[in-house]
LUMROVO-350582 format. One line per field, with one value per residue (C-alpha): residue number from 0; residue in three letters; z, y, x. Coordinates in pm, whole numbers. Each point is the difference from the previous one (the first is absolute). Example, Ala and Ser with C-alpha at 12.3 -4.5 7.8 and 13.67 -1.06 7.14 Angstrom:
<pts>
n = c(0	1)
res = c(ALA	SER)
zz = c(780	-66)
yy = c(-450	344)
xx = c(1230	137)
</pts>
This chain:
<pts>
n = c(0	1	2	3	4	5	6	7	8	9	10	11	12	13	14	15	16	17	18	19	20	21	22	23	24	25	26	27	28	29	30	31	32	33	34	35	36	37	38	39	40	41	42	43	44	45	46	47	48	49	50	51	52	53	54	55	56	57	58	59	60	61	62	63	64	65	66	67	68	69	70	71	72	73	74	75	76	77	78	79	80	81	82	83	84	85	86	87	88	89	90	91	92	93	94	95	96	97	98	99	100	101	102	103	104	105	106	107	108	109	110	111	112	113	114	115	116	117	118	119	120	121	122	123	124	125	126	127	128	129	130	131	132	133	134	135	136	137	138	139	140	141	142	143	144	145	146	147	148	149	150	151	152	153	154	155	156	157	158	159	160	161	162	163	164	165	166	167	168	169	170	171	172	173	174	175	176	177	178	179	180	181	182	183	184	185	186	187	188	189	190	191	192	193	194	195	196	197	198	199	200	201	202	203	204	205	206	207	208	209	210	211	212	213	214	215	216	217	218	219	220	221	222	223	224	225	226	227	228	229	230	231	232	233	234	235	236	237	238	239	240	241	242	243	244	245	246	247	248	249	250	251	252	253	254	255	256	257	258	259	260	261	262	263	264	265	266	267	268	269	270	271	272	273	274	275	276	277	278	279	280	281	282	283	284	285	286	287	288	289	290	291	292	293	294	295	296	297	298	299	300	301	302	303	304	305	306	307	308	309	310	311	312	313	314	315	316	317	318	319	320	321	322	323	324	325	326	327	328	329	330	331	332	333	334	335	336	337	338	339	340	341	342	343	344	345	346	347	348	349	350	351	352	353	354	355	356	357	358	359	360	361	362	363	364	365	366	367	368	369	370	371	372	373	374	375	376	377	378	379	380	381	382	383	384	385	386	387	388	389	390	391	392	393	394	395	396	397	398	399	400	401	402	403	404	405	406	407	408	409	410	411	412	413	414	415	416	417	418	419	420	421	422	423	424	425	426)
res = c(MET	PHE	LYS	GLU	LEU	TYR	ARG	LYS	LEU	THR	ILE	MET	ASN	ALA	LEU	ILE	LEU	ILE	ALA	PHE	LEU	LEU	ILE	PHE	SER	TYR	SER	ILE	VAL	GLY	PHE	SER	ASN	ALA	ALA	PHE	ASN	SER	SER	ALA	LYS	SER	THR	LEU	VAL	GLU	ARG	LYS	GLU	HIS	ILE	VAL	SER	MET	ILE	TYR	ARG	PHE	ASP	THR	LEU	GLU	ILE	THR	LEU	PRO	ASP	GLU	THR	HIS	TRP	SER	GLY	GLY	SER	SER	GLN	SER	ASP	TYR	SER	ARG	ILE	ASP	TYR	VAL	ILE	TRP	ASP	GLU	ASP	LEU	LYS	LEU	ALA	ASN	LEU	SER	VAL	LEU	ARG	GLU	ASN	LEU	MET	ASP	GLN	THR	TYR	VAL	TYR	ALA	GLN	GLN	VAL	MET	THR	THR	LYS	LYS	ASP	SER	PHE	THR	SER	ILE	THR	LEU	SER	GLY	VAL	LYS	PHE	ARG	LEU	TYR	SER	SER	TYR	VAL	GLU	THR	PRO	ASN	GLY	LYS	GLY	ALA	VAL	VAL	GLN	VAL	TYR	GLN	SER	ARG	LEU	ILE	ASP	ASP	LEU	VAL	THR	ARG	GLN	ILE	PHE	LEU	VAL	VAL	MET	GLY	ILE	GLY	VAL	PHE	SER	VAL	ILE	ILE	LEU	ILE	PHE	ILE	SER	ALA	HIS	MET	ALA	LYS	LYS	SER	LEU	GLU	PRO	VAL	ARG	ARG	ALA	TYR	GLU	ARG	GLN	LYS	GLU	PHE	ILE	ALA	ASP	ALA	SER	HIS	GLU	LEU	ARG	THR	PRO	LEU	THR	ILE	ILE	LYS	THR	THR	ALA	GLU	LEU	LEU	GLY	MET	LYS	GLU	GLN	GLU	THR	ILE	MET	GLU	ASN	SER	LYS	TRP	LEU	GLU	ASN	ILE	SER	SER	GLU	THR	GLU	ASN	MET	SER	LYS	LEU	ILE	GLN	ASN	LEU	LEU	THR	LEU	ALA	GLN	ALA	ASP	ASN	ASN	GLN	ILE	PRO	VAL	PHE	MET	GLY	ASP	VAL	ASP	LEU	SER	LYS	LEU	VAL	ARG	GLU	THR	GLY	GLU	LYS	PHE	GLU	LEU	ILE	ALA	ARG	ASP	LYS	ASP	ILE	GLU	PHE	GLU	SER	ILE	ILE	SER	ASP	ASN	VAL	HIS	LEU	THR	GLY	ASP	LYS	ASP	LYS	LEU	ASN	GLN	LEU	LEU	VAL	ILE	LEU	LEU	ASP	ASN	GLY	ILE	LYS	TYR	THR	PRO	GLU	LYS	GLY	LYS	ILE	SER	ILE	SER	LEU	MET	HIS	THR	THR	ASP	LYS	ALA	ILE	ILE	THR	VAL	LYS	ASP	THR	GLY	MET	GLY	ILE	SER	GLU	GLY	ASP	ILE	ASP	LYS	ILE	PHE	GLU	ARG	PHE	TYR	ARG	VAL	ASP	LYS	ALA	ARG	SER	ARG	ASP	GLN	GLY	GLY	ALA	GLY	LEU	GLY	LEU	SER	ILE	ALA	ASN	TRP	ILE	VAL	ARG	GLU	HIS	LYS	GLY	LYS	ILE	SER	VAL	GLU	SER	GLU	PRO	ASP	LYS	GLY	SER	SER	PHE	ILE	VAL	GLU	LEU	PRO	LYS	LYS	ARG	LYS)
zz = c(-1714	-240	-98	352	47	-367	188	282	-126	-253	317	183	-300	-66	392	-25	-305	185	305	-213	-198	331	153	-319	-4	323	-30	-275	174	295	-242	-130	353	72	-290	40	365	-74	-222	183	288	-188	-121	330	119	-210	25	396	-97	-174	236	274	-228	-11	361	50	-288	179	335	138	-9	-183	-331	-354	-279	-313	-181	329	-44	-325	50	-165	-51	-328	-91	-187	248	94	352	10	-39	181	322	295	304	416	207	411	222	322	189	-210	-101	-422	-133	-344	-308	-345	44	217	-16	212	259	-86	304	191	-232	25	317	90	-217	98	371	-87	-204	230	287	-199	-222	-273	-320	-60	-359	-4	-92	117	-94	-79	-136	-111	-248	135	38	13	330	24	349	127	282	-95	195	-80	-23	331	93	97	-134	-214	-213	-367	-101	-427	-175	-276	-103	-121	-200	-350	100	137	-315	-192	230	-52	-380	45	208	-213	-293	111	141	-317	-195	294	-36	-346	41	280	-222	-301	260	117	-305	-39	351	-79	-342	226	269	-240	-155	336	84	-296	92	321	-111	-301	319	199	-287	-31	341	25	-351	141	359	-273	-240	337	157	-305	-65	297	-2	-289	129	301	-150	-214	311	171	-254	-65	384	-4	-304	161	301	-204	-100	305	-133	-253	28	-93	-289	-140	147	-141	-199	236	228	-271	-46	375	-8	-361	205	284	-203	-166	280	198	-299	10	366	-52	-266	190	275	-290	-103	377	166	-368	61	357	-88	207	-245	48	-320	0	-296	-88	-324	-194	-306	-195	-310	251	191	-360	-174	322	-3	-358	-23	263	-169	-304	143	79	-326	-176	165	-145	-318	6	-204	281	-73	147	-66	261	-27	214	354	71	287	252	350	129	182	-135	161	-118	-366	-18	119	-279	-261	141	-36	-345	-174	196	-116	-442	138	103	-250	-341	-185	-73	-292	86	85	354	-42	316	-127	213	-167	161	-41	164	235	21	-91	-161	93	-258	-32	-286	-108	-224	143	51	-12	218	-196	38	262	254	-58	275	240	26	264	204	281	-118	-312	-270	-355	-65	348	-79	-161	286	302	-223	31	373	-95	255	-210	320	-178	-212	291	170	-277	-62	359	-44	-303	212	270	-203	-118	-374	-232	-133	-361	-216	-399	-84	-283	61	-163	-41	294	311	63	359	1	325	14	276	121	48	340	211	55)
yy = c(2188	-201	323	-5	-304	-36	272	-217	-298	224	109	-313	-196	265	-7	-357	57	240	-202	-295	222	122	-327	-157	323	-70	-404	78	240	-287	-281	289	58	-365	-106	310	-84	-333	54	269	-261	-272	262	114	-327	-107	347	-94	-386	149	258	-292	-201	236	51	-416	91	241	-91	380	210	292	-131	214	-139	40	320	4	363	-113	-378	-30	-378	16	311	255	219	337	146	-123	-411	-2	-179	96	-201	103	-307	28	-209	-199	352	149	244	81	-234	47	263	22	398	156	218	227	-91	-343	-135	95	-160	-293	-42	-108	-279	-140	-54	-140	-252	-9	-141	-211	-119	13	157	279	193	319	381	274	378	187	419	-70	-311	-372	-281	-387	-123	-336	-115	-360	-115	-229	-134	104	-292	119	-110	383	85	321	109	130	225	62	239	138	311	-98	352	-176	-266	292	186	-333	-73	364	-22	-347	159	299	-174	-301	313	176	-320	-46	375	-43	-374	171	244	-249	-280	340	24	-371	26	238	-150	-321	135	152	-333	-184	231	-19	-305	112	294	-124	-264	273	192	-320	-53	419	-76	-302	142	353	-340	-209	301	108	-318	-54	363	-61	-229	105	346	-203	-168	293	246	-317	-73	417	-37	-303	207	297	-252	-151	-51	-235	-404	-195	-114	356	23	-309	164	213	-298	-187	314	-38	-397	55	254	-218	-264	187	133	-313	-203	351	-56	-357	-12	316	-256	-280	202	122	-298	-125	263	-137	-374	-35	-174	-351	-234	-408	-174	-352	-149	167	-85	254	-122	-32	338	181	-163	33	354	82	-158	279	272	-159	46	400	61	-161	231	297	-109	-141	-304	-202	-279	-237	-253	-170	-291	-283	-180	333	45	167	100	310	177	-110	308	244	-118	10	333	88	-160	188	333	-90	-95	269	262	-109	-31	367	149	-177	138	-188	-226	-72	-323	-93	-344	-208	-294	-172	-145	-162	-155	-198	199	292	119	275	155	268	208	215	242	266	310	315	-89	130	251	-71	252	-125	-422	130	183	-271	-211	319	80	208	7	-12	51	203	118	181	-378	-242	263	-73	-342	-58	-45	149	-103	-250	-329	2	78	-302	-201	84	-106	-319	-68	83	-208	-330	164	21	307	163	273	141	22	285	242	304	-82	-346	-222	-144	-275	-67	-328	-153	-227	-246	-250	-372	-44	297	30)
xx = c(-2324	197	236	91	51	236	185	32	114	260	144	6	189	231	105	70	145	259	50	128	198	166	-12	189	227	99	74	199	249	-49	141	263	193	-43	148	306	35	10	300	157	-40	201	292	66	18	274	200	-55	191	272	85	9	224	201	25	50	266	200	-88	-85	-331	239	-50	64	-204	105	-199	-174	-153	-196	-99	-339	-56	91	-254	125	194	-132	-126	-318	131	251	-5	215	62	62	143	-56	229	-169	16	-127	285	-28	261	0	-197	21	-138	-99	-347	-190	-175	135	99	-336	-221	220	106	-406	22	346	-65	-349	134	376	-320	-223	249	-252	36	-236	-80	-136	6	224	-18	327	12	-388	89	-153	177	-14	211	78	193	115	214	289	325	293	275	139	-353	-69	-385	-17	-309	89	-266	-75	-198	-88	-278	-294	-35	-44	-217	-231	37	-107	-306	-127	-4	-171	-252	-33	25	-302	-181	-73	-78	-232	-137	-62	-183	-225	-88	-77	-187	-201	-166	-54	-100	-197	-178	-39	-162	-248	-16	-51	-274	-202	-181	-45	-163	-201	-131	-109	-199	-161	-125	-88	-184	-134	-164	-104	-169	-163	-119	-175	-119	-137	-134	-214	-210	-69	-139	-223	-130	-50	-162	-232	-29	-114	-251	-176	-29	-163	-299	-87	-358	96	2	290	-102	-31	392	171	206	151	24	156	247	110	73	152	251	30	104	207	142	56	157	286	88	20	216	238	36	155	220	105	35	185	221	92	-8	-308	-187	31	54	-99	162	-102	-83	-261	-235	79	-227	-286	61	2	-319	-185	111	-11	-379	-117	75	-87	-325	38	184	-334	-254	239	-58	432	111	181	248	213	279	141	239	-151	232	234	97	253	113	-167	-311	-371	-123	256	13	-413	28	264	-237	-307	197	149	-325	-195	250	-104	-382	43	180	-97	-376	-289	59	363	187	210	148	165	302	230	266	302	382	224	55	-297	-349	-59	-355	-103	-301	-119	-189	-119	-76	133	385	314	199	401	58	-287	150	260	-209	-288	86	34	-239	-271	115	-292	37	-343	-97	-347	-88	173	-196	-356	78	135	333	254	361	116	-153	341	213	-159	33	392	29	-130	203	305	-80	-33	364	-162	-65	-267	25	-219	-47	-198	-126	-229	-344	92	36	237	120	134	265	35	338	-52	272	-112	195	50	376)
</pts>
């Protein structure tokens, strides 16, 4: 699935880059043409003004310009840069021209007639013998008060060649750039899809693990119920062990479902968080006292080091749940004769809660994964302890909701320390 998505994303990026290249290339050509047209128009207007000045000077349309067959406005004198002219009288009869070209009269007469009628200048293109020319037509009044049309034209062959070369160079550079960018986009597409792929894999694992965790207690309950069905003659007291199994697994399944619902609601921001002033010293002390009794029953030493008068802005119930998860984990994985401690320290702007145990510890490779859902360092032992690997995910969510951070320091066979840092005032 992700290979196909990766391929489609790469192709889409490539098409976007190609479209951008074409738009950019044609834009360059368009700007070049506009610049050439502007420059050519200025040159043609200058040439027309020169012709008009000569008409006024000699009081006739039949003028002869110096070097009239090779006037190029100061450019190098060549067939491609020369500027020629045609002059029509007010009856649209040919009065003068610099050079006779094939189809010249047919091409220029149409625009001369238009300008004579509207008395408005025009700037257009014509084609003579397969070569494109820029044509500038202008209405003028002669010294005797009669109208005339002066037309000047110049080949655009050089401009078109330059524009074509610019286009080819831009396209060449662009194609090379697109090839490089396609490789880069392919890498970026793969990199951008990686978090999605990992999330998808985690979702699949989540569903598989949830199904497994729910199936296990259901199987035990079903098997136990079938066994009780075969012992119809026995009393409840005689079957108390099997009934306790059903009750225990029902409780485990209920806890699992509740944790699943909590995480699902957290993902959708559906769990309300009620922020208020929390006496964290009192909360940690009271929660610690409850777990001290549980620790003593397991022959585990319990120690509390709690600073007084530590207050923060938070959700008391969620913070209590956080403490319960951390202390419950500590007791689960600490053997008899071990030790658990909880401490509360604070600075000017944050409170620091540390839960430390002398349990089985966590390897370096597992530390980065322990907050993932259903992740358990020792799956067999966790299952025996009634854990599904969701508690630390919930704890992590609670800490994030309080804009804090949670970290772990651990060493296999020596124990673990969970450190929670919470800001006293919510930002």
